[in-house]
C-alpha positions in Angstrom: -110.7 -16.0 103.9 -110.9 -19.9 104.5 -114.0 -20.9 107.2 -112.3 -21.6 110.1 -114.3 -25.1 110.3 -112.3 -28.1 112.0 -111.8 -29.7 108.3 -111.4 -28.0 104.7 -110.7 -29.7 101.7 -106.7 -29.7 101.8 -106.4 -28.7 105.7 -107.3 -29.0 109.1 -107.5 -26.9 111.8 -108.8 -27.0 115.2 -107.8 -25.5 118.9 -106.4 -28.7 120.1 -104.5 -29.3 117.0 -104.9 -32.0 113.8 -104.9 -35.5 114.5 -106.2 -38.8 111.8 -107.9 -42.1 113.1 -105.9 -44.7 115.5 -102.6 -46.1 114.3 -100.4 -48.7 115.9 -98.9 -47.8 119.6 -95.7 -45.2 119.2 -92.6 -46.1 121.0 -93.1 -45.1 124.6 -91.4 -41.6 125.7 -91.0 -42.8 129.7 -89.1 -44.9 130.8 -86.5 -44.2 127.6 -87.1 -40.2 128.5 -88.0 -40.0 132.2 -90.4 -37.0 132.7 -91.4 -36.9 128.5 -94.7 -37.7 127.3 -96.1 -38.4 124.1 -97.2 -35.7 121.7 -99.5 -36.7 118.7 -101.4 -33.9 117.5 -100.4 -34.7 114.2 -100.2 -38.0 113.6 -100.1 -41.3 116.2 -97.9 -43.4 114.1 -95.3 -40.7 114.4 -92.8 -40.8 117.5 -92.4 -37.5 119.2 -92.2 -36.5 123.2 -92.6 -33.5 124.9 -91.4 -32.7 128.2 -94.7 -33.4 130.7 -92.9 -30.4 133.3 -90.1 -28.0 133.2 -87.9 -30.1 135.2 -87.6 -32.7 132.3 -86.4 -30.0 130.0 -82.6 -30.1 128.6 -79.5 -28.9 130.0 -78.8 -25.1 129.3 -76.7 -24.8 125.9 -72.7 -24.5 126.0 -70.2 -22.6 124.2 -66.7 -22.8 123.3 -64.0 -21.1 121.7 -64.7 -21.1 118.0 -62.2 -23.8 115.6 -59.4 -22.3 114.1 -60.6 -23.0 111.0 -62.9 -19.7 111.9 -59.9 -17.6 111.1 -61.5 -15.5 114.6 -58.8 -15.7 116.9 -61.2 -14.4 119.5 -64.5 -13.0 120.1 -66.1 -16.0 118.2 -68.0 -18.8 120.3 -69.5 -22.1 119.2 -72.5 -24.3 120.3 -71.1 -27.2 122.1 -72.0 -30.4 121.1 -72.5 -32.3 124.4 -74.7 -34.8 123.6 -73.8 -38.2 122.1 -73.0 -38.4 118.2 -72.2 -41.2 115.8 -69.0 -41.0 114.0 -69.8 -39.2 110.5 -73.7 -38.3 111.8 -74.2 -34.5 111.4 -75.0 -33.1 115.2 -77.4 -31.1 113.9 -80.3 -29.9 111.6 -79.4 -28.1 108.4 -81.1 -24.4 109.4 -81.5 -22.4 112.8 -83.1 -19.4 113.8 -82.7 -16.9 116.8 -84.8 -13.9 118.1 -83.9 -11.0 120.2 -86.0 -10.2 122.6 -86.7 -6.6 124.0 -84.2 -6.4 126.9 -80.9 -7.6 124.3 -81.1 -11.4 125.3 -81.5 -14.1 122.4 -83.4 -16.9 122.3 -82.5 -19.5 119.6 -84.3 -22.4 117.7 -82.2 -25.4 116.6 -82.5 -29.1 116.1 -79.7 -31.9 117.7 -79.4 -35.0 116.0 -77.6 -38.3 117.8 -77.1 -41.5 116.1 -76.0 -44.1 118.9 -76.6 -48.2 118.6 -79.4 -48.2 117.8 -81.6 -45.3 119.0 -81.9 -42.7 116.8 -83.5 -39.1 117.7 -83.7 -35.5 117.1 -84.3 -32.8 119.4 -85.7 -29.5 118.4 -85.0 -27.0 120.7 -86.2 -23.3 121.9 -83.4 -22.0 124.3 -81.5 -18.9 125.9 -78.8 -18.6 124.1 -77.3 -17.5 127.5 -79.8 -19.8 130.2 -82.5 -22.2 130.4 -84.2 -24.2 127.7 -87.8 -22.9 127.1 -89.1 -25.4 124.8 -88.4 -28.9 123.2 -89.8 -31.4 121.8 -87.9 -34.7 121.0 -88.4 -37.3 117.5 -87.7 -40.9 118.3 -86.3 -43.5 115.7 -87.7 -43.7 112.6 -91.4 -43.9 112.0 -91.8 -42.1 108.3 -91.9 -38.7 109.8 -89.5 -36.3 110.5 -88.5 -32.7 111.4 -88.2 -30.4 108.4 -85.0 -28.3 108.6 -83.9 -28.8 105.1 -85.0 -25.1 104.2 -86.9 -22.8 106.6 -88.1 -22.6 110.7 -88.7 -19.4 112.5 -88.7 -17.9 116.1 -89.5 -14.3 116.0 -91.2 -11.9 118.9 -91.6 -14.7 121.3 -93.3 -17.4 118.8 -91.5 -20.2 116.7 -92.6 -22.6 114.0 -91.3 -25.3 112.5 -92.6 -28.2 110.0 -93.5 -31.8 110.2 -93.7 -34.2 107.1 -95.0 -37.7 107.3 -94.7 -40.5 103.9 -92.3 -41.6 101.8 -89.1 -39.3 101.9 -88.9 -40.0 98.1 -92.8 -38.9 97.1 -93.0 -35.5 95.9 -96.3 -34.9 97.6 -96.1 -35.4 101.8 -98.3 -35.1 104.8 -97.0 -31.6 106.5 -97.9 -30.0 109.4 -97.1 -26.4 110.6 -96.1 -26.5 114.6 -95.5 -23.9 117.0 -96.8 -21.4 119.6 -94.9 -19.4 122.2 -91.4 -20.2 123.2 -92.0 -21.6 126.6 -95.0 -23.8 125.7 -94.4 -27.2 126.8 -97.0 -28.7 124.1 -96.6 -26.8 120.7 -99.8 -26.9 118.9 -100.5 -28.4 115.5 -101.6 -25.2 113.8 -102.2 -26.6 110.2 -102.2 -29.9 108.5 -101.9 -30.3 104.6 -103.1 -33.9 103.5 -100.7 -33.2 100.3 -98.2 -30.6 100.7 -95.4 -30.0 98.1 -93.9 -28.3 101.0 -94.4 -25.1 103.2 -91.6 -23.0 104.4 -93.0 -21.1 107.3 -92.4 -17.4 108.9 -93.6 -16.2 112.5 -94.5 -13.7 114.5 -96.5 -12.7 117.7 -99.5 -12.5 115.8 -99.1 -14.7 112.9 -97.3 -17.1 110.9 -97.4 -17.0 107.4 -96.2 -20.1 104.8 -95.7 -20.4 100.6 -95.1 -23.1 98.5 -93.4 -20.7 95.7 -97.3 -20.4 94.0 -99.3 -19.3 96.9 -99.1 -17.1 100.1 -101.0 -17.8 103.2 -101.2 -16.5 106.5 -102.8 -17.3 110.0 -103.2 -15.9 113.1 -101.8 -18.3 115.9 -104.8 -20.7 116.9 -107.1 -20.3 113.5 -107.7 -21.2 110.5 -104.9 -20.8 107.5 -106.1 -19.0 104.6 -104.5 -17.4 101.1 -103.7 -14.4 100.7 -102.2 -14.2 97.4 -101.5 -16.2 94.4 -98.6 -16.3 91.5 -101.9 -16.2 89.2 -102.5 -12.8 89.9 -99.2 -11.3 89.0 -97.2 -14.5 87.0 -94.7 -14.4 89.7 -93.0 -16.7 92.1 -93.9 -16.0 95.3 -91.4 -16.8 98.1 -89.6 -16.0 101.2 -92.4 -14.6 103.4 -91.7 -12.8 106.7 -93.8 -11.8 109.8 -93.7 -8.6 111.7 -96.7 -8.6 114.2 -99.2 -8.7 111.5 -97.1 -6.9 108.3 -96.7 -9.6 106.2 -94.0 -9.2 103.2 -92.2 -11.7 100.4 -90.6 -11.8 97.2 -92.5 -12.0 94.0 -90.1 -12.4 91.2 -88.9 -14.1 87.7 -85.9 -14.3 86.3 -86.4 -10.9 84.9 -89.0 -9.2 87.5 -87.9 -8.6 90.7 -90.3 -7.1 93.4 -91.5 -7.0 97.5 -95.2 -7.2 98.0 -97.0 -7.1 101.2 -100.1 -7.8 102.7 -101.7 -6.3 106.4 -105.3 -7.6 107.0 -106.9 -4.1 107.1 -105.4 -3.5 103.2 -105.0 -6.8 102.0 -102.1 -7.6 98.9 -100.4 -4.6 97.6 -97.0 -3.6 95.9 -94.3 -2.5 98.2 -91.1 -1.7 96.9 -92.1 -2.7 93.4 -91.5 -1.8 89.5 -94.0 -4.2 87.7 -93.4 -2.7 84.2 -89.9 -1.8 84.3 -87.6 -5.3 83.9 -84.4 -2.7 84.5 -84.8 -2.4 88.0 -85.7 -4.7 90.8 -85.3 -5.5 95.1 -84.2 -8.0 96.9 -83.4 -9.3 100.2 -85.9 -7.0 102.1 -85.4 -7.3 105.7 -86.4 -5.6 108.8 -86.2 -5.4 113.1 -89.5 -2.9 113.1 -87.3 0.1 113.5 -85.0 0.1 109.9 -86.0 -1.6 106.7 -83.2 -2.8 104.5 -83.0 -4.2 101.0 -80.9 -4.6 97.8 -82.5 -1.6 95.2 -81.2 -3.1 91.3 -80.9 -1.0 88.2 -79.4 -0.7 84.5 -80.8 -4.3 83.3 -81.5 -4.4 79.6 -84.0 -6.3 78.0 -82.8 -9.7 77.6 -80.0 -9.4 80.1 -80.3 -11.3 84.2 -78.0 -9.7 85.9 -78.2 -6.3 86.9 -75.1 -4.1 87.0 -75.7 -1.7 89.6 -76.7 -3.6 93.1 -76.9 -1.1 95.9 -77.8 -1.6 99.4 -80.8 0.8 101.1 -81.8 1.7 104.3 -84.9 3.1 105.4 -87.3 3.8 108.4 -89.7 1.0 109.0 -93.5 1.5 107.8 -96.0 -0.4 106.0 -96.9 2.4 103.8 -94.5 2.5 100.6 -95.5 6.0 100.0 -93.9 6.5 103.1 -90.6 5.2 102.2 -87.7 6.9 102.9 -84.3 5.2 101.5 -81.3 6.2 101.8 -77.9 4.6 99.7 -75.2 3.0 102.2 -72.7 0.9 99.6 -73.1 -1.3 96.8 -74.0 -5.2 97.3 -70.8 -6.9 95.8 -72.4 -10.1 94.7 -74.0 -10.0 91.0 -76.3 -12.5 91.3 -79.8 -12.9 93.3 -80.1 -12.8 96.9 -81.2 -16.1 98.0 -81.9 -14.6 101.6 -83.2 -11.7 103.1 -81.4 -9.6 105.1 -81.4 -10.2 109.3 -81.4 -6.8 111.2 -80.6 -5.5 114.5 -79.2 -2.9 116.7 -78.7 -0.5 113.5 -76.7 -3.3 111.3 -78.1 -5.6 108.9 -76.4 -9.0 107.7 -76.6 -11.5 104.9 -75.2 -14.6 103.8 -74.4 -12.6 99.9 -72.2 -15.9 98.8 -71.1 -19.2 99.4 -69.1 -19.5 102.6 -68.8 -15.7 103.5 -71.6 -13.1 105.4 -71.7 -9.5 105.1 -72.4 -7.0 108.3 -73.2 -3.6 107.3 -73.9 -0.5 109.4 -77.0 1.5 108.9 -75.5 4.8 110.2 -72.6 5.2 107.7 -72.3 2.0 105.2 -69.2 0.8 107.2 -68.8 -3.0 106.2 -67.4 -6.1 107.7 -66.9 -9.7 106.4 -66.8 -12.9 107.7 -64.4 -15.5 105.8 -63.2 -18.3 106.9 -59.9 -19.6 107.0 -57.8 -21.9 104.5 -59.6 -25.3 103.2 -57.6 -28.0 105.5 -55.4 -30.7 104.3 -58.4 -32.8 105.0 -59.9 -31.0 102.5 -63.7 -29.6 102.1 -65.4 -31.9 103.9 -63.2 -30.7 107.0 -63.2 -26.7 106.5 -65.3 -24.0 108.4 -68.5 -22.6 107.0 -70.1 -19.1 107.4 -73.6 -18.8 106.2 -76.7 -17.7 107.4 -77.5 -14.8 109.6 -79.8 -15.5 112.6 -79.7 -12.6 114.9 -77.7 -8.9 115.8 -77.8 -8.0 118.9 -75.7 -4.4 120.2 -72.7 -6.6 121.2 -72.6 -9.8 118.9 -73.6 -11.1 115.5 -75.5 -15.0 115.5 -74.9 -16.8 112.1 -74.4 -20.4 110.8 -70.7 -21.1 111.5 -68.6 -24.5 112.2 -67.0 -27.2 110.5 -70.6 -28.9 108.2 -73.2 -27.6 110.7 -72.9 -25.2 113.9 -74.5 -22.1 115.3 -71.7 -19.0 116.3 -71.5 -15.9 118.0 -69.3 -13.4 117.3 -68.2 -10.1 118.8 -68.9 -6.8 116.9 -65.8 -4.9 118.1 -63.7 -8.6 117.1 -64.6 -7.7 113.5 -61.6 -5.3 112.5 -61.7 -2.1 111.4 -64.0 -2.8 108.9 -63.9 -1.2 105.2 -65.7 2.2 104.3 -68.5 2.6 101.7 -67.8 3.2 98.0 -69.6 6.0 96.0 
């Protein structure tokens, strides 16, 4: 484990965050944004602001009926764009995240963008879906720093994490910081800085956060040093898509010929969770959990030299950290022949996944019945003006929260509006 000193060769950490030396004064947050103060834990040359008090937080999220292009005439609402946006400018960052609390309420992490007159800004918020905004961070102007929301942000078990990049947008290596903390914390902390980075998507939980760069996987407790727990040098596979549930970290270890699920806990270290190391004819993809049930795709029947599995099944099992205790049950076939890029989102007895371009599959875990979200026809304006379904962010006992909109937006769809569904196949 890496020492928890304040600096290392490739990164830095301190209880108050990481900051370089003096830099030019940033554009002031106040009076342009009354009640906001400068956030410079990462780089004073970057313009970031946070509310100085809860009174300065933005107003709550508003919702409106989904566009008719969603092919959901009822039971569907989309986030209302109630901030100024210039024509042709996307009002949302590319990715978002959501968290279902134990009481069933939902929190959402999303970036709202604006470009009007000479003022460009991006506002990252953590907000109740039906209540107040809890946390916010504002990026003002073009300063060589930006929210990295082209890959993954994370919000789970009351904690959230995201990335800020600094440098030339065309350079392969950039300066990168993981930022995060508790939803409701007005001044999130810089958790770890890489002075030169290829990019580290991040996953958060209440106890820890994890990151990866397709080669190494690392873990950190909140407010402590990041440390590498596994490297592709150990198995020759790519290490991607880590998730964290409390202090149980799991990720995909794969090549074109092998797909395995690997796990880590602080007590056990790294171990194969669902793996077929000497059998390229079987594999596992898409593992997701809500702490009650685990869902994944079991693949089999691939002959040597082939790249696709002829038989793919969706499996469910009670949650466990011990692979010897896994008791999987087949629910139904997985309908797409090519690899699952993302994991299942699991909640309240359902699992959902964006299993194809512009398509979402929702499966009931008690019996394998399934439902689909598919948009309406392409409008006369062409593909740029069509509705898109994508990543599943959260599932409650009443709704599924999903990427859905003309372009990028978040939609919430009532489960009882999805229709009768499709029975499982044999």
